N, C-alpha and C positions, 0 to 999 in steps of 0.2 A: 541563502541559511546559514550563515556565518557559524551557527550552532551544530549544525549537522558537520560540518568539516572538522571543526574543532575538536568535536565527538569524536570522531574517526581517527585525528591526531591524537586523541587522548591527553589535549589540554584541558587542564584544570578550570578555565574559564568557557569551557563549552556550556555549564549550567545555567550559568545568571545569561549569555549569549540566547538560549535558547528559548528562558522565562520573559526575553524585553522581543526576541520574535513573536512568540505567542501574543505578546501585549497589542504587538503593532499591530497584526493582522483582524483584533480585535473579536474575533470570532472562532470558539476553539476546532470546529470542524473545517474550515477552511484552513487555519495554522498544520492541522494532521494532514492534510492533505499535503499539502507544500513538503513537508516532513517527507513522506511516504513516497513522493517524487523523487525527491534525492537519495532517500535511504534504496529504494528499486536501482539507479541508477546507479548506485555505489556498491551494489549488490549486498547490500549489509540485513543479511535474511532475520538474522534475531531482532534485529531494531524494530525491522519493517515488518516484524508478525507482531510486536508490543503496540505500535503504529495503528493496525489493523487493530488488534483488540479495542484502543482506543478510544479512533472511529467509530466503531459498532457499538460502545458501552454509551459512546455522544448521540448516536444514530443507528438503531437495530436496522435501518434500511438504507445504510451507507452502502451504495454501490461501490463506490471507492474502498471503503470499509473491506468489503468483501474479495475485490481486486487484489489489492494489496495482500489480504490474508493467502489467498491463493497464489500470487506470486510465491511469495515467500513459502508456501508450503514447497510448489514446484524448487527453490532454489535448495533447500532442506533435503530433497529427496522425499516428501510424501506426497506423491503423487494421485491417490486415491482423495485426499483432501482437495487438493491442487484443481482438480476436476469440477467438484464439487462447489468450490467456491467461485471458481471461475464461471462454471453455469450460472451459478446465482448472481453475480457481477451482472453478468449477460441480462437479466432476466431482468433485474432493477435497474440498471441503467436505460433499456428500451422501454418500460414503463415513465421513467425520469427523464427522458428525453435525453442521454447523455452519450450523444454517439460515439464519441470519442473514448470513453469507457466502453461503449458496446464491443466498439471491432475491437478495442484493444484485449477484450477478455475472449473473443472469438477468433480472435488470431492466436494466442497464446494455448488455446483449447485445440487448434489445428496444430500447431507446431508439437504439441505432446502428444495428438494422434501421427504424425509422421515421422517423432522420434524412437518409434517402436514401444513407447512406454503407455499407451494408452491402457 
């Protein structure tokens, strides 16, 4: 996702690259999931928070949307929101058989518990 990297660098071509990437994906939800993966990796919490909101606006039952919103909340220090969203992500992931999302959400919840911020 060239656009996310360009955005990180403050490059003015980022917006055009992001639009092109969305068109190439052909599906808004898949595009947002890809953006969120990179934003999480780069710890761009505010951007990830917006991507999560966009995912949840696209699909109110998006396990990825709740996962990303929980990750962003944890990164921004809102631990109560992080716990609620990560728990919901796990529930939805289990229902939708998204095993990786389920494991990730539960692992992040355990990490919050072990860090003493539970």
